[in-house]
C-alpha positions in Angstrom: -79.1 113.8 -119.0 -76.4 112.0 -121.0 -76.6 108.2 -120.9 -73.6 106.3 -119.5 -73.1 104.3 -122.7 -74.2 104.9 -126.3 -73.5 102.9 -129.4 -71.9 104.6 -132.3 -68.5 104.6 -134.0 -66.2 105.9 -131.3 -63.2 106.5 -133.6 -65.2 108.6 -136.1 -67.0 110.6 -133.4 -63.7 111.4 -131.7 -62.1 112.4 -135.0 -65.0 114.8 -135.7 -64.7 116.4 -132.3 -60.9 116.6 -132.5 -61.0 118.3 -135.9 -63.7 120.8 -134.9 -62.2 121.7 -131.5 -58.7 122.0 -133.1 -60.1 124.5 -135.7 -62.0 126.4 -133.0 -58.8 126.7 -130.9 -56.7 127.7 -133.9 -58.9 130.6 -134.9 -59.7 131.9 -131.3 -57.2 134.4 -130.0 -59.5 135.9 -127.3 -62.4 134.4 -125.5 -62.7 130.7 -125.6 -64.1 127.4 -127.0 -67.1 125.7 -125.5 -68.3 122.1 -126.0 -71.8 121.1 -125.2 -73.4 117.7 -125.7 -77.1 116.9 -125.5 -79.0 113.6 -125.8 -82.5 113.3 -127.2 -83.7 110.1 -125.6 -86.9 110.0 -127.6 -85.1 110.0 -130.9 -81.8 108.5 -129.8 -79.8 111.5 -131.1 -76.6 112.8 -129.7 -76.1 116.5 -130.5 -72.6 118.1 -130.1 -72.0 121.8 -130.2 -68.6 123.4 -130.6 -68.8 127.2 -130.0 -65.9 129.6 -130.3 -65.5 133.4 -130.0 -62.8 133.4 -132.7 -62.4 135.2 -136.0 -65.5 133.7 -137.6 -66.2 133.2 -141.3 -68.2 134.8 -144.0 -71.4 133.1 -145.3 -69.6 132.5 -148.6 -66.7 130.7 -146.8 -69.1 128.6 -144.8 -71.0 127.6 -147.9 -67.8 126.0 -149.4 -66.6 124.2 -146.3 -68.2 120.8 -147.1 -66.7 120.8 -150.6 -63.3 119.0 -150.6 -60.6 121.3 -152.2 -62.9 124.2 -152.8 -60.5 126.5 -151.0 -57.2 125.1 -152.2 -56.3 128.3 -154.2 -56.7 130.5 -151.1 -54.1 128.6 -149.0 -51.0 130.4 -150.3 -51.8 134.1 -150.1 -55.0 134.8 -148.3 -55.3 131.9 -145.8 -52.0 130.3 -144.9 -53.4 128.4 -141.9 -55.7 126.1 -143.8 -58.0 125.3 -146.6 -61.0 123.7 -144.9 -60.0 120.1 -145.4 -60.8 119.3 -141.8 -64.4 120.6 -142.2 -64.8 118.6 -145.4 -63.7 115.5 -143.6 -66.1 116.2 -140.7 -69.0 116.7 -143.1 -68.2 113.3 -144.6 -67.7 111.5 -141.3 -71.0 112.9 -139.8 -72.8 111.8 -142.9 -71.3 108.3 -142.7 -72.6 108.1 -139.1 -76.1 109.1 -140.3 -76.1 112.6 -138.9 -76.0 116.2 -140.0 -73.5 119.0 -139.5 -74.4 122.7 -139.5 -72.1 125.7 -139.3 -73.2 129.2 -138.2 -70.5 131.9 -138.2 -70.1 135.6 -138.2 -66.8 137.4 -138.9 -65.2 138.7 -135.7 -67.9 137.1 -133.6 -67.0 133.4 -133.8 -68.4 130.1 -135.0 -71.0 127.7 -133.7 -70.8 124.1 -135.2 -73.5 121.6 -134.4 -73.6 118.0 -135.4 -76.0 115.2 -134.7 -75.3 111.5 -134.6 -78.0 108.8 -134.2 -77.0 106.5 -131.4 -78.4 103.1 -130.3 -79.4 102.3 -126.7 -81.0 98.9 -127.5 -78.3 96.3 -128.1 -80.7 94.1 -130.0 -81.7 96.8 -132.5 -79.9 97.6 -135.7 -77.7 100.8 -135.3 -76.2 103.1 -137.9 -72.9 101.2 -137.5 -74.1 97.7 -137.8 -76.0 95.0 -135.8 -75.2 94.7 -132.1 -76.1 92.3 -129.4 -74.9 92.1 -125.8 -72.5 89.2 -126.6 -70.7 91.3 -129.3 -70.4 94.6 -127.5 -66.8 94.0 -126.5 -65.7 93.6 -130.2 -67.2 96.9 -131.4 -66.2 100.5 -130.8 -68.5 101.7 -128.1 -68.6 105.4 -127.3 -68.7 106.2 -123.6 
């Protein structure tokens, strides 16, 4: 039940999805990565799920992912692949779009990341990314 066109910041949305899917692929040796997108028409909310069967993370690790540079000391010895900067960026971008990001993870079982983004279907209404009308639509980033 996804609409053909929604109004949001296409570049930020794509960057969020790219970062989250890249992380999911990087930490998934067996199984796979799944992307699901839902649209709540009544509330004009786009919900995106990135689900992997990868290595997963502890609750302690998940609780620090939104904090920029919280994991910088771990990068050299314990976690050479990354320090969570992509997640920190995603938290920031989702917040800029007026949404929320949630991470559920379990070690050895994988990670389920869900983020919501308010979108605008009425071109005369104010959206989270500015005021739109049908004459201006071609000058804005439109997510399709």
